[in-house]
C-alpha positions in Angstrom: -24.5 -14.7 22.0 -23.1 -18.0 23.0 -20.6 -17.7 25.8 -18.8 -21.0 25.2 -15.1 -20.2 24.8 -14.8 -22.9 22.1 -17.9 -21.6 20.3 -17.1 -17.9 20.0 -14.3 -17.2 17.6 -12.2 -14.6 15.8 -10.9 -14.6 12.3 -7.3 -14.0 11.2 -6.6 -13.3 7.5 -3.1 -13.5 6.1 -2.9 -11.6 2.8 0.3 -13.2 1.5 2.4 -12.8 -1.7 1.3 -16.0 -3.4 -1.9 -16.9 -1.5 -4.4 -15.8 1.1 -4.9 -17.9 4.2 -7.7 -17.5 6.8 -7.7 -19.0 10.3 -10.7 -19.5 12.6 -9.5 -19.3 16.2 -11.7 -19.9 19.2 -11.5 -17.7 22.2 -10.0 -20.6 24.0 -7.1 -20.6 21.5 -8.1 -23.7 19.4 -7.7 -23.6 15.7 -11.2 -24.5 14.4 -10.7 -24.1 10.7 -8.3 -23.0 7.9 -8.9 -21.9 4.4 -6.5 -21.1 1.5 -6.9 -19.4 -1.9 -4.0 -19.3 -4.3 -3.7 -16.2 -6.5 -3.7 -16.6 -10.3 -0.8 -15.4 -12.4 0.1 -15.5 -16.1 3.9 -15.9 -15.6 6.5 -16.0 -12.9 7.1 -12.2 -13.0 3.5 -11.4 -12.3 3.3 -14.2 -9.8 6.0 -12.6 -7.6 6.4 -9.0 -8.8 3.0 -7.6 -9.6 -0.5 -8.8 -8.7 -4.0 -8.1 -9.8 -5.9 -6.2 -7.0 -9.1 -8.2 -7.9 -7.3 -11.5 -7.3 -6.4 -10.3 -3.7 -10.1 -9.5 -3.0 -11.2 -12.9 -4.4 -8.5 -14.6 -2.3 -9.9 -13.1 0.9 -13.5 -14.1 0.0 -12.6 -17.7 -1.0 -10.2 -18.4 1.8 -12.5 -17.1 4.5 -15.5 -19.0 3.2 -13.4 -22.2 3.1 -12.3 -21.6 6.6 -15.8 -21.0 7.9 -17.0 -24.2 6.1 -14.1 -26.2 7.6 -14.7 -24.9 11.1 -18.4 -25.8 11.2 -19.2 -22.6 13.1 -22.1 -20.1 13.0 -21.1 -16.7 11.6 -23.2 -15.1 14.4 -20.6 -16.3 16.9 -17.8 -14.3 15.2 -16.5 -11.7 17.6 -14.3 -9.9 15.0 -11.7 -10.3 12.3 -8.2 -8.9 11.6 -6.1 -8.7 8.5 -2.4 -9.2 8.1 -0.6 -8.1 4.9 2.7 -8.8 3.2 5.3 -6.0 3.7 6.6 -3.7 0.9 3.7 -3.8 -1.6 2.5 -0.7 -3.5 -0.8 0.0 -5.3 -1.6 3.4 -6.8 -5.2 4.6 -6.8 -6.9 7.6 -8.5 -9.2 10.0 -6.7 -12.1 7.6 -7.1 -10.1 4.8 -5.4 -9.7 2.9 -8.7 -6.4 1.1 -9.2 -4.0 2.8 -11.7 -1.4 0.0 -11.3 -1.1 -3.6 -10.2 0.1 -4.4 -6.8 3.9 -4.4 -6.9 5.4 -6.8 -4.3 8.7 -7.1 -2.5 10.2 -8.9 -5.5 9.8 -5.9 -7.8 13.3 -4.5 -8.4 12.6 -2.0 -11.1 13.8 0.9 -9.0 17.4 -0.4 -8.8 18.9 2.5 -10.8 17.0 5.1 -8.8 18.1 3.6 -5.5 21.7 3.6 -6.8 21.5 7.4 -7.3 19.7 8.0 -4.0 22.5 6.0 -2.3 24.9 8.7 -3.2 22.9 11.2 -1.3 23.9 11.9 2.3 20.3 11.9 3.3 19.8 8.2 2.8 21.7 7.2 6.0 19.7 9.7 8.0 16.6 8.3 6.4 17.6 4.8 7.6 18.1 6.1 11.1 14.6 7.6 11.0 12.7 4.9 9.1 14.7 1.7 9.9 14.6 0.9 6.2 17.8 0.4 4.2 18.1 1.9 0.7 16.6 -0.9 -1.5 14.3 -1.0 -4.5 11.7 -3.2 -2.7 10.5 -0.4 -0.5 7.4 1.5 -1.6 9.4 4.7 -1.2 11.7 3.6 -3.9 8.9 2.4 -6.1 7.1 5.7 -5.9 10.3 7.5 -6.8 10.7 5.2 -9.8 7.0 5.8 -10.8 7.6 9.6 -10.6 10.5 9.4 -13.0 9.4 6.6 -15.4 5.6 7.4 -15.6 5.1 11.1 -14.8 1.6 11.2 -16.2 0.4 8.3 -14.1 2.2 9.9 -11.1 0.3 13.1 -11.5 -3.0 11.2 -11.7 -2.3 9.3 -8.5 -4.4 10.3 -5.4 -3.3 7.4 -3.1 -0.2 5.3 -2.6 -1.2 2.3 -0.5 -0.4 -1.4 0.1 -2.3 -4.5 -0.8 -3.6 -4.8 2.7 -4.9 -1.2 2.7 -6.7 -1.9 -0.5 -8.5 -4.8 1.0 -9.3 -2.9 4.2 -10.7 -0.1 1.9 -13.1 -2.7 0.5 -13.9 -4.1 4.0 -14.4 -0.9 5.8 -14.5 2.0 3.3 -11.6 3.6 5.1 -8.1 4.7 4.1 -6.2 3.4 7.1 -3.0 1.5 7.9 -1.3 0.1 11.0 2.2 1.1 12.2 3.5 -2.4 11.6 2.7 -2.4 7.9 3.5 1.2 7.3 6.9 0.7 8.8 7.9 -1.6 5.9 7.2 1.2 3.3 10.2 3.3 3.9 7.8 6.2 4.4 7.3 6.0 8.2 9.4 7.5 11.0 9.8 4.4 13.2 10.6 6.6 16.3 7.9 9.3 15.9 5.2 7.2 14.3 4.5 9.8 11.7 5.2 9.9 7.9 8.9 10.6 7.5 9.9 14.0 6.0 12.9 12.8 4.0 10.8 10.1 2.3 8.0 12.6 1.4 10.5 15.1 0.0 12.3 12.4 -2.0 9.2 10.9 -3.5 7.4 14.2 -4.1 4.2 13.1 -2.5 2.1 14.6 0.4 1.1 12.9 3.6 -2.5 13.4 2.5 -1.9 10.8 -0.2 -1.1 8.2 2.5 -3.5 6.4 4.8 -4.3 7.4 8.4 -1.9 5.7 10.8 -3.3 3.7 13.7 -2.2 1.1 16.3 -2.6 -2.5 15.2 -5.1 -3.2 18.1 -7.5 -0.5 16.9 -11.1 -1.5 16.1 -11.7 0.5 13.0 -15.4 -0.2 12.5 -17.7 -2.8 11.0 -17.9 -4.6 7.7 -19.3 -2.8 4.7 -22.7 -4.4 4.0 -21.8 -5.5 0.5 -18.6 -7.1 1.6 -20.2 -8.7 4.7 -22.6 -10.5 2.3 -19.7 -11.8 0.2 -17.9 -13.1 3.2 -21.0 -14.7 4.8 -20.6 -12.7 8.0 -22.9 -10.3 9.9 -22.4 -6.6 8.9 -21.9 -5.8 12.5 -18.7 -7.9 12.6 -15.9 -5.6 14.1 -12.7 -5.1 12.1 -9.5 -5.0 14.2 -6.7 -3.3 12.2 -4.0 -5.9 12.8 -0.3 -5.9 11.7 2.0 -7.0 9.0 2.6 -10.7 8.1 6.1 -10.5 9.5 4.9 -9.3 12.9 2.0 -11.8 12.8 4.4 -14.7 12.0 6.4 -13.9 15.1 3.3 -13.6 17.3 1.9 -16.8 15.8 4.9 -18.9 16.8 5.2 -17.4 20.2 8.5 -15.5 19.6 7.3 -12.5 21.6 10.4 -11.9 23.8 13.7 -10.3 23.0 15.5 -13.6 23.8 13.6 -15.4 21.1 14.0 -15.3 17.3 11.7 -16.3 14.5 13.1 -18.0 11.4 10.6 -17.8 8.6 10.9 -19.5 5.2 8.0 -19.2 2.8 8.4 -17.6 -0.6 11.1 -15.4 0.9 12.7 -15.8 4.3 13.6 -13.8 7.4 15.2 -13.9 10.9 13.8 -11.4 13.4 13.1 -10.6 17.0 10.7 -8.4 18.8 12.5 -5.8 20.8 11.3 -3.2 23.4 13.2 -0.4 21.8 14.4 0.5 18.3 17.7 -1.2 17.3 19.4 0.2 14.3 22.6 -1.0 12.6 25.1 1.8 11.7 26.1 -0.4 8.7 22.4 -0.6 7.6 22.5 -4.4 7.3 19.2 -5.0 9.1 15.9 -3.3 9.3 13.9 -2.0 12.3 10.1 -1.8 11.9 7.9 -0.4 14.6 5.0 -2.7 15.7 3.2 -0.5 18.2 4.4 2.3 20.6 6.1 -0.4 22.8 7.6 -2.9 20.4 9.9 -3.0 17.4 10.6 -5.8 14.9 14.3 -6.1 14.3 15.9 -8.4 11.7 16.8 -9.1 8.2 15.0 -10.7 5.3 16.1 -12.7 2.2 14.3 -12.6 -1.1 15.0 -16.2 -2.0 13.4 -18.7 0.2 11.0 -21.3 -1.1 10.7 -19.6 -4.5 14.3 -20.7 -5.2 13.3 -24.3 -4.8 10.2 -23.6 -6.8 12.3 -22.3 -9.6 14.1 -25.7 -9.8 10.7 -27.4 -9.8 9.5 -25.4 -12.7 12.8 -25.6 -14.6 12.6 -29.4 -14.7 9.1 -29.4 -16.2 7.6 -28.5 -19.5 5.0 -26.0 -18.2 5.0 -22.2 -18.0 7.1 -20.3 -15.5 4.1 -19.6 -13.3 2.9 -23.2 -12.7 4.5 -26.6 -12.9 3.8 -28.3 -16.2 4.1 -31.7 -17.6 7.0 -33.6 -16.1 7.5 -31.1 -13.3 8.4 -32.8 -10.0 6.4 -32.0 -6.9 8.1 -30.1 -4.0 8.0 -33.4 -2.1 10.0 -35.0 -4.9 12.6 -32.3 -4.7 12.9 -32.7 -0.9 13.1 -36.4 -1.3 16.0 -36.1 -3.8 17.8 -33.7 -1.4 17.5 -36.2 1.4 19.5 -38.7 -0.6 22.6 -36.4 -0.6 24.9 -35.8 2.3 25.5 -32.4 3.8 27.7 -30.2 1.6 25.9 -31.4 -1.6 29.1 -33.1 -2.8 30.9 -29.8 -3.4 28.1 -27.8 -5.0 27.5 -24.3 -3.4 24.4 -22.4 -4.4 24.2 -18.6 -4.1 20.4 -18.4 -4.5 19.9 -14.8 -5.7 17.1 -15.6 -8.2 15.4 -12.4 -7.1 18.4 -10.2 -6.1 19.4 -9.7 -2.4 18.0 -8.1 0.7 19.9 -8.4 4.0 22.7 -8.1 4.8 24.2 -6.5 1.7 21.1 -5.2 -0.1 22.5 -5.8 -3.5 19.8 -5.3 -6.2 22.1 -6.7 -8.9 22.9 -10.0 -7.2 22.1 -13.1 -9.4 22.0 -16.8 -8.7 25.1 -19.0 -9.0 25.8 -22.7 -8.8 29.5 -23.3 -8.1 31.3 -26.6 -8.3 29.2 -28.5 -10.8 30.7 -31.6 -12.4 29.4 -34.5 -14.5 29.0 -36.5 -11.2 26.2 -34.2 -10.1 22.5 -34.6 -10.9 19.2 -33.0 -9.9 19.4 -34.4 -6.4 22.6 -32.5 -5.7 21.2 -29.3 -7.0 18.0 -29.7 -4.9 20.2 -30.2 -1.8 22.5 -27.2 -2.7 19.4 -24.9 -3.0 18.2 -25.9 0.4 21.6 -25.3 1.9 22.1 -22.1 0.0 18.9 -20.7 1.5 20.3 -21.8 4.9 23.5 -19.9 4.2 21.5 -16.8 3.3 19.7 -17.0 6.7 23.1 -17.6 8.5 24.4 -14.3 7.0 21.4 -12.5 8.6 21.8 -14.3 11.9 25.5 -13.4 12.1 24.5 -9.7 12.0 21.7 -10.1 14.6 24.2 -11.8 16.9 26.3 -8.7 16.8 23.3 -6.3 17.3 21.2 -8.0 19.9 23.5 -10.8 21.3 23.4 -14.5 20.7 19.9 -16.0 21.1 19.7 -19.7 21.3 15.9 -20.2 20.8 14.7 -20.0 17.2 11.1 -20.6 16.4 10.2 -21.8 12.9 7.5 -20.3 10.7 6.4 -20.6 7.1 6.0 -23.5 4.6 9.3 -25.2 5.5 7.9 -26.3 8.9 6.3 -29.2 7.0 9.7 -30.6 6.0 11.8 -32.4 8.8 14.8 -32.4 6.4 14.6 -28.7 5.7 14.2 -27.9 9.4 17.2 -30.1 10.3 19.4 -28.5 7.6 18.4 -25.1 9.0 19.2 -26.1 12.6 22.6 -27.5 11.5 23.6 -24.4 9.4 22.5 -21.9 12.1 23.9 -24.1 14.9 20.8 -23.3 17.0 17.9 -25.4 18.2 14.8 -24.8 16.0 11.4 -25.1 17.7 8.3 -25.8 15.7 5.0 -24.6 17.2 1.7 -26.4 17.1 0.2 -23.7 14.8 2.0 -23.9 11.4 0.0 -21.2 9.7 1.5 -18.7 12.0 0.8 -15.4 10.1 -2.9 -16.2 10.0 -2.9 -17.2 13.6 -1.0 -14.0 14.5 -3.7 -12.0 12.7 -6.3 -13.6 14.8 -4.3 -12.8 17.9 -4.6 -9.1 17.1 -8.4 -9.6 17.1 -8.1 -11.0 20.6 -5.9 -8.1 21.7 -8.2 -5.5 20.1 -11.3 -7.0 21.7 -9.7 -7.1 25.1 -9.7 -10.9 25.4 -5.9 -10.7 26.1 -4.0 -7.8 27.6 -1.3 -7.5 25.0 1.5 -9.2 23.0 3.2 -10.7 26.1 -0.1 -12.4 27.1 -0.1 -14.5 24.0 2.4 -17.1 25.2 -0.4 -19.1 26.9 -1.8 -20.0 23.5 1.3 -21.4 22.0 2.2 -25.1 22.3 5.4 -26.7 20.9 5.1 -29.7 18.5 8.8 -30.5 17.8 12.3 -29.4 18.5 15.3 -29.9 16.1 18.8 -29.9 17.8 21.8 -29.2 15.6 23.9 -32.3 14.6 27.4 -31.2 15.5 29.0 -33.3 12.8 26.9 -31.5 10.2 27.5 -28.2 11.9 31.2 -28.6 11.2 30.7 -29.4 7.6 28.3 -26.5 7.1 30.6 -24.1 8.9 33.5 -24.8 6.5 31.2 -24.6 3.5 29.7 -21.4 4.7 33.1 -19.8 4.8 33.6 -20.8 1.2 30.1 -19.4 0.4 31.1 -16.1 1.9 34.3 -16.0 -0.1 32.4 -16.7 -3.3 30.0 -13.9 -2.6 32.8 -11.4 -2.1 34.6 -12.5 -5.2 31.4 -12.1 -7.3 30.1 -8.9 -5.7 31.9 -6.6 -8.1 30.7 -8.6 -11.1 27.0 -8.5 -10.4 26.3 -4.9 -11.4 28.4 -5.4 -14.6 26.5 -8.4 -15.8 23.0 -8.0 -14.4 20.2 -7.6 -16.9 16.5 -7.5 -16.5 14.7 -10.4 -18.1 
């Protein structure tokens, strides 16, 4: 085998909500190649709420082959690969490992009524203290409970309840296996004991034998199945390192690996989180706490409506379907360009961007989007700006809680698609009133997946040793004049939310 540090490489795969991305990373820490495959969908509900398992497999194959081609590397020099997966997905398999359902994602809110009933039980707060997962329909625990009530025949036929990542790993390795970091986002794991949680099992009516075997993210689980190795164009002897969730990988990929650093991610959804050395739980259940490995926990809050809120506006302006922009649809660059023409505050428009209900900090499954302050003087540019600012206010509401729980952290590292927009990054820095650092690696979740391969293979000692691979490409300082404008508008935003909070459940309908 070639011993050149720039020749030998590892592969990191990010199995995301809307696409799969694969990174080829040299042992020296250089990004050699990147490949992307976008999943197909018939409409916006299937795009965000339920996926075809076959599309996920195809996404891995296509993105990995593209990455290998872009990197100009020999497959024989691959030391191993690792897979990261989006949190909160659920796929049901029969006893022959055949899918009985599609893959429901974090955006699937069908369990809202079940969650409302469970919330009246005194067990749910204890469940949060054990699992670190608030009572919300996005969690697989809630989805399984919904399935048990709404589709009892299918529930009885179910042999396995797994995530999208576990399904892909099953194809890669032939094993039913899951890492702590991904399992922690299911609502089924005890984040302290690292075992399947008893209240969750009793609530859903399933057995621990219907869930995958739990392992540390740095575990080498075996080699590629021969048939899948051929599809990927890799040797069948290629080791598979289990890896973590996309959320953990995103933080690792931007270098936010200490408790005094935060990651602010905006992709389809959004999140603000930190890696702590102990579990940190909120008595008010406004945040989550997911174990990473026996020594680290991911603490933070997520928002459902990140880039998809802006994408909604893109689709709404065109003549195409609700899954893809059609004739007349502006590009995302067009929308960002329009927003740049409008001053902070969007000339009085405030957007509450709850297009796909709410996660942190209030976990309201009935929340719906609102534009407040519209007049005849406003146009599409103001709405584009208001959406960007509304996403920022959602992130600010999460940051306020984290400031209370872990103390004020000044360094925020950016992750996700918004890192490609200087305007969006500056708006975020101004609303959060923190400096936002952009790392050299922008595809942080795929890079983070590759980092787990380095850890599992013993190339680096652990999470803390990853800092040497991270370089900074830009820093955005808050503009204090804009900070004042946004602080005042944020107060109004909060008042609007509280006024509407009681109305959401009365008026919410599923469309």
